[in-house]
N, C-alpha and C positions, 0 to 999 in steps of 0.2 A: 269603073271601078275591078278591079280585084270581090269577089265574094269572099274568101279564104286564102288565109295562108299557115305556110308552112315552118315549120322553127329549132331548126338542127341550135341544136346546143349537148354541150354536155351531165349525165345523169348524179353526174349532186347533186346534194341539196345545194351546195350555195349555185351553183351552177343555177340548178330546174329554177330558183328562185327569180338567178338575172333574167334568163329566159322568158318568165313569169308580167317583170317592174315593167320591161320594150315593150309584150301579151298587153298587158293594160294599157300604156300608151295609146298603142294601134289603135285596142278598144273605143280608147275616148275621146280620138283623133273620128277616126270616119268608124261612128254607130252601125252597130250593125257585120261588121268586117266581123268575121268566123276567126281568129288564130286557134294554130292546133302546135301543142310542145311535141317537138319531135326527140327523143332519147340516142345518142349516139354513140360509142362506146369508141373510146379516141385508144391510139396507143399509145399514151402515158399511163391515161386505166390499168392496159394492159401488164405497164409495168411497175409499179404501186410503190415499190419496197425499193430499186431501181434506185441509183444517183441519178439525180436528170441531165448532168456533167460526162455523164460519161456514155450512158447515149440517146446523145443526141439537144436534149434541152426540155424549152415547155416545150417547142417550135410543135410534138409531140400531140399537147391537146385540142388543136385548135385541122390535124391534115386528114385525119377523117370526116373530118365534119366540110371542112372544104370542098374536098373528094365527093359528097354531097350536093353543096350546092351547085357546082360545075356538072355533073349528072342526074336535077333535077331532080329529085328526088326529098328536096326543098329548099322551098325559098328564097328565108334567108337567111342566116345563124347570127347570131352574139354570144359575141367568145368576151372576156375578158380581158382589151385589153392590152397589162403586164406580158400574155401569154405570145403572146404577137410578133412575130419575126416580124424586121425593119422593111421588106419589100411581101408583098400582096402577087400569091399565082394570079395572069395572062389571063383575062375575062372576066378575075369578080373590081370588085371597090368595096373601099369600107362608105359607106350611105349616109349614116348617121350615127355620132358621138350624141346617148340621151346625160341628159346633164351630171357633174362626175362627182361622185362620194367622198365623202373628206379620203383625201391622200394620203396620209400618211402612217406611219407601222406600231404597231401597239406590246407596248409584253406586262405580257399579265406572269405571272410570281405565286407561289402559294409562300408568300409570306410580306406578298404587300406591297411590296417596298419598290422604291422609283431605278433603276438604271444605276446610279450614282450609289446607290444603299445594299443591293446586293451584295452579297457578304462574301471573302475576296475565292478565286476556285469558285466560285457557283456557276453549275452545266445551264447550260440557257441549248433551249432549238429550236433549231433549222438551220438548211437547207438550202437558202439562199446567200451566195458567198459574196452579193453584194449587201446580208446582212449584217451578218457576218466581222467584213471587215472592218465597218461601222458601229462592230459593238466593240474589239477589240487595239480598237482605232480611243477609244474610250477609256475605256480598261481591261487592255490588252491577259490583265491577272481568271479576265473570267476563260470558262474551257465549254467552247460552244461544239455540239453534236447534232451531226445531220439528222431532222423528220421529216418522214412522208407522211398522207394519208388529209382529209380532208381539217376544214374543222375541228368540228370535232371531237374527230378521234383525234388531233397535237394537244385539243384538251380530255380529254381521258389516264391518256398518256400526260401530259404534264398533272395531272392528278392519284394515278398513279406510282408518281413519287421518280419517276426516268430522269422528273428533273425538276432542276427550283428555279427554273423559267420558261419563259418558247419567245416568238415573235413571229405575231400574228396580222395579214392586214387590217386596218382599221375597219374600210367598207368594211369587207366579209361581214367581223363582225356583224351592221349594222342594221344590212341589208340579211340577214338571216333573224335579228332582235333580240340576240347574246350580249349581258352586260357581265364576264365573267369576272368572279371577286379577287383583285388583287390584278388588276388593269391598272396601266399607266400606257396615257398614246406617247410618244418618243416624238420628242421639243423636232426643227429641221434642222437643228445645231447638231442635234445625237444621230441622227440618220434618216439621209433623203430619202424621195423612191425612188421606188424601183419608171423609168418609162411608164406612163400611161395609167403611172396606180390610178385603180381608184374609179376610171374613165371602160368603160363598157362603149364596145365598138359590134356594129353590125352590118355586115357585111352583103351582097348583094353582087350575085351575077352585072357585067353592064349595063349587057343590052337588055335588060327586062327594064323600061324601063317603067310598066306599073308597079311595078317594087317600091323602084326606090320610091315614088315620086310614095309613096305609103309613107318610106321611110323619112324623107320627108322632114313631115312632122314632128316628127325621138331629135332634131336635130335642135345640141343648143352651142351658139354661135360663140360662146369662154374658153366650155369646152373643147369646138373642135380649135379653138385660135393657138391655147396648149396644147392641144392634141398635136395639132404639125409642128407649132417648135421645135419639143419631148419630138418630134419623130428625124426632123429631117438632126438633129444635136447627131443618131444614138444613126443611124445611115450613116453620116457621114463624116462619125468617128466610126465602121466598119465593125463596130459588135456585134455579139452571138446574143443570144440567150443565156447564157456559159458566161459571158466577159462580166465582171464584178464592176457594173457601171449604173451608172444610178441619176438623175434629170428630172428636174423640178418647174413646171411652168409658171407664175401667177402673176396676178393685178394688185401690182401693188400701188396707193397712192397715180389712181388711172392708168398705168405706166406695166407694160410686161416683164417681167424679170424671169430671167434663165438660168441658176443654181444645175450646175453640175458634177458627176464626183470619176472618174476612172483608176482601179486600183490594179498595181497585179494581186498574183492569187498570192502568195504568202504573204497577202500587206504589204509587204517593203520598200516597192513606192509607188502614190497615189496624187494623182492633183486634184484641185479642185479647181473650179469654179464659175462666176456667178457675173454674169452684162445684162445688163438699161436696156428695149428699142426704144433706139431714141428714132429711126429712123427706118423708114423702110418693112419687107413685111415677116408675121410670127419665119417662120421658114430661116427668113436673114437673118434671127440673131443666134435661130437650130444654129446655122454654117457656121455662124460668129461665133460661136461660143469650141465648133468643134475645132474651127482652127486657133484658132487659143491653145488649144488642147495637143494635137497635132502638136505644136512652134512648139512645145515646153516637151515633147514628149513619149505622147497619149498609145503615139504610135512604137511602138516596142512595150512599152504596158498590156494592150491591147496581146500584139504577138509572142508576145510571154503565158497569154492564157487563155488561143486559143486550146483544143480539147482535137488529139488524135490524130 
């Protein structure tokens, strides 16, 4: 067994906390193992004030980390799964998915009001088209404006009255131990999560069997099942990290359910679907939902959202 592993991660407080959660899990599973965090600055960090939709999408947050992994400067990498494109570079593999945190989104408002009680014309901060279009579907009167920065920066901008409310991932708040005043968890009928939201992905080199054996101790069965369904859907749809697309798989009464949403960037067309896995694999469920939505015109919707 390896005596030391180097973990590649972004350097933001949330990314470091997520990497440390993985490190803690490895230390528990393998007493005596030395785990070192290696912060890596990514293109997404360099372009902190740019719109992700115009500079290449969320894949910018993983490119340099995956390069470090391939170049053997780190032994494994920890990512927010929702930041990962549908494909993984050749030579790498998503080796483990620790148990998923709350996948829902949270509305944090200065008035401590939920979405339905915000005043007309309220200014909401989010740079996610997925969030923007679902907000406007329920409240077309809202003014949704972009916001960038880490969780703490966004909360500060809210405190400074730059916005009436902002939308954040529940998982990020929980992992950072933050319970901001005015926080209201959005129901799935109000806001369907991004593919992989709340899930961490532990990535390794495909040929590095020793490290993969270490990581396997962290893998959570139900989280992996949901991940397979959601990412199969994402790949089959041909969506990118800038496509207004959502998918959420979970167990209900012992059966796997996948709900999905896709829209044009202007919100003029949107599709929703939900299916239960009656037979087959989680990947089959992801493909079935994608096929149903593509048959209803999702390809044209996605084409309308391609950037560049």
